C-alpha positions in Angstrom: 0.0 0.0 0.0 2.9 2.4 0.8 4.3 1.9 -2.7 1.0 2.9 -4.3 0.9 6.0 -2.2 4.5 6.8 -3.2 3.7 6.4 -6.8 0.6 8.6 -6.5 2.7 11.3 -4.8 5.3 10.9 -7.6 2.6 11.3 -10.2 1.3 14.4 -8.5 4.8 15.9 -8.3 5.3 15.2 -12.0 1.9 16.7 -12.8 2.8 19.8 -10.7 6.0 20.2 -12.6 4.2 20.0 -15.9 1.4 22.4 -14.7 4.1 24.8 -13.5 5.7 24.8 -16.9 2.4 25.8 -18.5 1.3 28.1 -15.7 4.5 30.1 -16.1 4.0 30.7 -19.8 4.8 34.4 -19.5 7.9 33.8 -17.5 11.5 33.2 -18.7 12.1 29.9 -20.4 14.7 29.1 -17.8 12.1 29.4 -15.0 9.6 27.3 -16.9 12.3 24.6 -17.5 13.4 24.7 -13.9 9.8 24.1 -12.8 9.4 21.2 -15.1 12.7 19.6 -14.1 12.1 20.1 -10.4 8.8 18.3 -10.6 10.2 15.5 -12.6 13.3 15.1 -10.4 11.2 15.1 -7.2 8.8 12.6 -8.7 11.8 10.4 -9.7 13.2 10.7 -6.2 9.9 9.7 -4.6 9.4 6.8 -7.0 13.0 5.6 -6.3 12.1 5.1 -2.6 9.5 2.5 -3.4 10.3 -1.2 -3.7 9.4 -1.5 -7.4 11.2 1.8 -8.1 14.4 0.4 -6.6 14.0 -2.7 -8.7 13.4 -0.6 -11.8 16.5 1.4 -11.2 18.5 -1.7 -10.5 17.3 -3.1 -13.8 18.4 0.0 -15.6 21.8 -0.2 -13.9 22.1 -3.9 -14.9 21.1 -3.1 -18.5 23.9 -0.5 -18.8 26.4 -3.0 -17.4 25.2 -5.6 -19.9 25.4 -3.2 -22.8 29.1 -2.5 -21.8 29.8 -6.2 -22.1 28.5 -6.5 -25.7 31.2 -7.3 -28.2 30.5 -5.0 -31.1 31.5 -6.1 -34.6 34.5 -4.5 -36.4 34.0 -2.0 -39.2 34.9 -4.7 -41.7 32.4 -7.2 -40.4 29.7 -4.5 -40.3 30.4 -3.5 -43.9 30.4 -7.1 -45.1 27.1 -7.9 -43.3 25.5 -4.8 -44.7 26.6 -5.7 -48.2 25.1 -9.2 -47.8 21.8 -7.8 -46.6 21.6 -5.3 -49.5 22.6 -7.9 -52.0 19.9 -10.3 -50.6 17.3 -7.6 -50.7 18.1 -6.8 -54.4 18.0 -10.5 -55.4 14.7 -11.0 -53.6 13.2 -7.9 -55.2 14.3 -9.2 -58.7 12.9 -12.7 -57.9 9.6 -11.3 -56.7 9.4 -9.0 -59.7 10.0 -12.0 -62.1 7.3 -14.1 -60.3 4.8 -11.2 -60.4 5.5 -10.5 -64.1 5.2 -14.2 -65.1 2.0 -14.6 -63.1 0.6 -11.5 -64.8 1.4 -12.9 -68.2 -0.1 -16.3 -67.3 -3.3 -14.7 -66.0 -3.6 -12.4 -69.0 -3.2 -15.4 -71.4 -5.8 -17.3 -69.5 -8.3 -14.4 -69.7 -7.7 -14.0 -73.4 -5.9 -10.7 -73.2 -2.5 -12.0 -74.2 -0.5 -11.0 -77.2 
């Protein structure tokens, strides 16, 4: 129950930041942005104190760590793979065009509209 209350408070803080942004439409852009950021940062802080918020931020931290462990392909491997994909797309496009054209000729001949 406490987590639900925390999320509701976080939602209200975010809504207050957004409302402040629009309420201060005649003020300087820096003040409007500060209002928005303050509301969002406070909402994030309150959400972080909940159990599911802690799990969410831990998941984000683990995701960043996992992305750092990825072995990215070299430039040569990337260029070769891209070339194979483009070549395959061209070959498939030509194949589908040939099948479509031959089926169109067959249908036209069956309907008596052939040459």
